[in-house]
C-alpha positions, -999 to 999 in steps of 0.1 A, spaced: -211 -217 -81 -223 -208 -46 -224 -173 -32 -201 -183 -4 -175 -196 -30 -177 -163 -49 -173 -143 -18 -143 -163 -7 -128 -159 -42 -134 -121 -41 -117 -119 -7 -86 -138 -20 -85 -118 -52 -85 -85 -32 -49 -90 -22 -60 -91 14 -26 -84 30 -19 -50 14 -56 -41 14 -60 -48 51 -27 -30 59 -35 2 40 -71 3 53 -59 -2 89 -32 25 84 -59 48 72 -81 41 102 -53 48 126 -45 81 107 -81 91 108 -85 84 145 -53 102 154 -61 132 132 -92 140 153 -120 128 130 -153 119 147 -159 81 147 -185 85 119 -161 106 97 -132 82 104 -153 53 92 -163 73 61 -126 81 52 -116 45 59 -144 31 38 -134 53 9 -98 40 10 -110 4 15 -132 4 -16 -104 20 -36 -80 -7 -24 -105 -34 -34 -108 -19 -69 -70 -19 -72 -66 -54 -60 -93 -69 -81 -82 -50 -112 -47 -63 -107 -60 -99 -109 -81 -91 -140 -51 -75 -157 -28 -104 -147 -52 -132 -154 -35 -145 -186 0 -145 -172 -12 -160 -139 -28 -189 -158 4 -192 -178 24 -200 -147 -4 -218 -129 -6 -195 -99 -23 -217 -73 -30 -187 -51 -52 -169 -76 -90 -175 -76 -93 -169 -113 -67 -195 -120 -82 -220 -96 -116 -215 -113 -133 -207 -80 -142 -171 -92 -157 -164 -126 -141 -135 -145 -175 -118 -149 -181 -117 -112 -147 -102 -106 -153 -75 -133 -187 -66 -118 -172 -64 -83 -144 -42 -95 -169 -17 -111 -190 -17 -80 -160 -10 -58 -148 18 -80 -182 35 -81 -185 31 -43 -150 46 -39 -159 77 -60 -191 82 -40 -175 78 -6 -145 99 -16 -167 128 -27 -186 125 7 -152 132 24 -150 166 6 -137 177 -28 -101 183 -18 -98 149 -1 -116 132 -30 -94 148 -56 -62 136 -38 -75 102 -32 -89 95 -66 -63 113 -87 -32 104 -67 -41 73 -47 -65 52 -67 -53 63 -101 -17 55 -91 -28 19 -81 -46 14 -114 -16 29 -133 7 4 -116 -15 -25 -127 -19 -13 -163 16 0 -170 42 8 -144 44 -27 -130 64 -37 -161 88 -7 -161 118 5 -142 95 32 -127 74 6 -109 80 21 -74 66 55 -86 28 47 -82 35 33 -47 55 64 -37 28 88 -49 -1 69 -34 15 65 0 26 101 1 -10 111 -7 -26 90 19 -20 112 50 -34 141 29 -66 122 21 -71 120 58 -63 156 68 -81 172 38 -113 154 50 -112 173 83 -137 201 91 -108 225 85 -90 208 56 -53 210 57 -23 195 40 0 174 62 36 186 68 60 179 39 80 154 60 49 133 66 43 130 28 80 123 22 80 95 48 49 81 32 66 81 -2 96 62 12 72 38 30 54 32 -2 86 25 -21 98 1 5 64 -16 5 67 -21 -33 101 -37 -29 89 -60 -2 57 -69 -19 73 -80 -52 102 -100 -36 83 -133 -32 70 -132 -68 102 -122 -87 107 -155 -104 71 -160 -114 68 -124 -127 100 -126 -148 87 -159 -164 58 -139 -179 78 -108 -189 71 -85 -160 103 -66 -153 98 -38 -128 126 -22 -109 129 -50 -84 132 -76 -111 160 -56 -128 179 -52 -96 176 -88 -85 165 -105 -53 197 -99 -33 198 -62 -41 162 -58 -32 167 -75 1 193 -48 9 175 -19 -7 141 -23 10 154 -18 45 176 10 34 147 29 18 125 23 48 153 34 71 155 66 51 119 71 59 126 65 95 153 93 95 129 117 78 102 109 103 125 111 132 138 145 124 105 157 110 85 150 141 114 159 164 137 136 182 118 135 215 119 103 236 94 85 214 109 97 181 144 89 192 134 54 204 116 46 171 146 57 151 169 37 172 147 6 168 147 12 130 185 14 129 188 -18 148 164 -36 126 182 -23 95 215 -38 108 196 -71 114 182 -69 79 217 -65 63 234 -91 84 208 -119 88 198 -146 64 166 -165 55 133 -148 63 148 -126 90 158 -96 67 122 -95 53 107 -96 88 131 -69 100 121 -47 70 85 -52 80 94 -40 115 109 -8 101 78 -2 80 56 -6 111 77 18 131 74 43 103 36 39 104 37 46 142 57 78 135 31 90 110 1 81 132 17 99 162 24 130 140 -12 136 130 -26 169 143 -54 166 169 
């Protein structure tokens, strides 16, 4: 198997959508918090390698059930990525994550490794199959702003409302992320909270949870012109999500999530 083929398989197995989204979110938080460019790159790299380890370990843990339902989007199932290569890459990513996190400072590293990365691995190994499946997402997203601010020259915790918004954003992200795979997951015995609620309930709950985050962010950062506009946009998108059909509700919920990200980025101290 060629190096290019393995590299392509690793990229696909990393769950590129969530990995790129979380990494980009971190980069925006780091830049808006006042980190130097070099420090912002360091914090972002720590989170990126952590996300790689989470995404790759997810495919390793799920390999048997993915093969059982013939998932055509999984490199291990397609045979384009050897199991051994994915295991080795996961170990390398985890080691790099620990080293980069420690370079960001002990406080930032502790929050990132114990609340962020550990939550992702706990989801893969256990919570994914339980009614508490949103919990690791809520914890990890609540911790992410703290990973950034605790890596500053003068480490500080973000405001409580920022972490609360992050927790709601993470919960909504979990609901949206599982929605396309509910049937395939249930076929192999995975029954997280979204599977127990059902697709229709999740389509309504996801925008509601994200809108709750918008309200917390709006009143937390203060309903100035920008905050008020973002909250109004989120309310309008929530109405669209409830009333529309097809893919529109999903896209509207994504829009609310993006508005919440903007609120969190604008709230970072400079």
